[in-house]
C-alpha positions, 0 to 999 in steps of 0.5 A: 500500500509506496507507489503501489500499495504501502505508500497509500498509507500515511507516511511515517512521522519524524522523531519528536522533540530532541530525539527520535520517536522511541515509542512508535506511534500507531494509528492503523489499528483503529482505521475505519473500514471505508478508509482501509478499503479505499487504501486497498483500492488505491493500492490496486492501481498497478493491476487495474487492467487485470482486475477490470478484465476480471470484473467484466468477465464475471459480469458476462459470466453471471449474465450467461448463467442467468440466461440458463434459467431465464431462456427456458423459463420464458420459452416454457411459458410461450409453449404453454400459451401456444404462441410458439411451435414446440420443435423450433422453440426447443431447438433454439432453447437448447442452442441458446443454453449450450451457448450460454453454458460455454460463455459462462465457463469461459468467463469463469475461467477468465475471471479467476485467471485474471483476478488471481494473477492480479492478486498475486502480483499485488501481494508480491509487490506488497511484500517487497514494499513492506520489507522496504518500510520495515528496514528503517524501523529495525531494530525498534520494531522488533522491540515493540512488535516481536519477530513472530508478529512481523513474520505473520504480517509479511506472510499470513496477513498479506496472503489474506488480502488475496481475498480482497483483490481476487474475491471481493472487487469483482463480486461486489460489482456483480452484486450491484449490477445483477440485481439492478439488471434483473429488476430492470428486466422484470419491469420491462417484461412483467411490469412495475409491481413484480419488479417492485416485489423483486427489488424488495427481495433482493434488497433484503439479500444484498443489504440485510444479510451482510449487515447481520452480525457485521460488528461481531464478525469484525471483532471476531476476525480481529481476535482470530488474527491477534491470537494466531499471531501469538500462536505463531510467536510461541511456535517460532520460539519453540523452534528456535529454542528446541535444544533448551526445551529438550535439555530442560525437559520442558516439552510437555510444558511447552506443548501445553502452552501451544495447545492453549493458544491453539484452543484460543484460536479455535474459540475465536473462530467459533465466535463467527459460527452463529453469525454465518449460520444466521446469514445462511438462513436469511439467504435461503429465506429471502429467495423463498419469500420473494418467490412466494410473494411473486406467486401471490401477486400472480394469484391474488394481485390486480388484473394485469399485474404481470403486464397482461390485462385479464380478458376473461370473465374469471373474477379478479382475486380468485385462484383462477386468476393465476393464469390471467388467460395464460397470456401472463405465464411467460412473464410470471415464469421469467420473473420467478426464474430471476430470483435464483438467477440473481441469487448467486451474485448476492450469495457471493457477497455473503460468501466473501463477507465471511472472509473479508473481516479477516482480510480487513483485520490483516490490512489494519495490522499492516497499516499499523506497521507501515504507519509506525514512526521510525526510530531514525529517518533520513533528513530533509536535505542530506549532507553530501558525502565525499571521501570519508576519513573515519573520524568519530565524535560523541559530544555530550551524548545521553540515550535511554531505550523507550522500554527502560527508564534509566539512560543506557549512556550518560554525558558521553564525550569521545573522540576517535581519530581516523584510522585508529583502533579503539576498544570499548570495554566495561562490565555487562550492562555498562552501555557498550552495545548501545554505544555501537548502535549509536555509532551506526545510527540504529538510534539517535541520542536523546541529547548530544550528537554523534558525528562522522568527520564532523558531520552529525549522523542525523544530517546524513542519508541513511544509505550513505551512512550504512555505506561508510560504516559497517557493523558486526552485530553481537549476534550476527545473522547468517542467511540460509544459503552458501558461504559465498552468498553470505560473504558477498552480502555487502559486496556482491562484486568482490573478486576471488582474491578479495574473498580469500583475503577477508577469510584469511584475516578472519581466520576462516581459511582453515575451515573452508579448506576442510569443507568439500564444497568450500565457498559453495557449502550450504549453511542451513537455517541460521547457519546451523551447520557451522559451530558458533566460532565458525559462524562468528568468523564467517560474519567477521570476514563478511564485515571485513570484505566491505573495507568500509572507512569505519568498522564497528565490531560488537563482541567479534571474538567472543566465541573464539579460543585465546589463540584464534582470538589473538591471531584475528586481532593481530590481523584486524588492523591491516584487514579493516583498512580504516577506523576500528571500534571494537566492543569487547568484554575480553580485555586481552583483545584490547591490548593492541588498541590505540585507545581503550575506553572504559564504560561504567553505568553508561559513563566514560570513566577512563581512557588510555592505552592498556599499559597506562590504564593498568598502571593507573589502578582504576576501573580498567585495572579492577576489571582486569583483576576479576 
């Protein structure tokens, strides 16, 4: 809903106050149904031609289907009153019915083909655009929504919109056109009174039936979507943590949790059963009552009610008036046949009314995600980026996470010269990883500024910043592909020599030599075929391959043994090719650093070289003694 779909939703707002909107604002969940429908329709513009073809094919197909009932009804009446010869009329009737059946089948195929091609194209575009919208929201969006909910939005929620594009637009148009056309035919053939009776009947079917329980169905659909999301999150957690679940003998407990959520989903789905039952009963009722009303009009109505004056001496209002001299029989039969002819068009409204609330609930959830304010955003006029030297400065920086009351960093001042190797150390929770996130502008500081070569990071386009600063996350993510595909993620054009150099610097060469497929080795989901140390070395090689002016490493050697770690650190300075900021809790890795920064409770308490800090006997020396 950008240019095609997601862009129709209100653009994410910029940060409030002095910093970013740490608590993202969301209004999509409370959007009205008309607003959501209009957004979905605007999003359908790229497939307007296909959807238009689907609508036209459905209209023609329903007209052909109606002809299968109306032609024999009309001609049967003509045969009964003796205005046509049986032989030719039967032949014409059969020919028309065969032709109508062929047209109906062809149009049904065309409608389904074009409708689903349009829907699947639109859903594919929406997934791409949703990803584009979520990237600037990360990682804040995972803190507020959870990975299970995001996965559900990108898969299940978008899939549900197929109902709207493939099974709603064409049926709605047909549900309006067919009854109006049917009433018009009745008015021309049978007269105003039968047309009025038919209009009242189809009005009940078109308006009253979908309205029954609409509010309850909408609430139930939202509850089903929410409960399914929770269930998806639980299952996702169990799959990721299956080793821990087995080792803690928690299989039965976790199965009970999943079962409870599954029963909650089933209970929410049962909430719509009564509504659907009442709608089905009303659908049958309006057809039966309309047919009875037409028969009653023929039997007890005024003379000429079906367009032909009674020329006999049969008293009006008596049962004998049913034939009105038989001349009105074709009009009567055709009008009665219009009821089942129109019913499928209205029945499709009732059918999609069952699934449409769930589709709209999914659309609201997608709208909620796409209207979430990003933690950081591009400036209105980005600063032009020239040759980056790699000087970093933090000036009086204070930052607090939205979910935590106390600041993670307080009054931090730090200067990192271009090309230097700086280590940031401190106890767990001292703010080391937060510092790394501010250097890469995952978050903006609440107070102060973070600068690259003297330019505030908030004045740089995010794409420019990410091109110049590479980060190694504490828990690096590996894709379910080959080692080569993971390595070239940030540098697709890397040569074989560059790949070899990065792997050597990260200590990965020996591992590759031991693998029969080398760089073509497939990793499996989350890199599960690699050990923790191998996965970390692969992620480090991927970061080194980019040769960015600034490299931020968050616990890049935490899974390495002492010997491997020492070799990596020795090779790191030359391989990085620029400024290196190493976040570590292993003080031995900081020996080679030009500058060591010591954090305590979010404050910089010491800076200096390894030797100087040990001699000073302060915070760093205490950490080293532990």
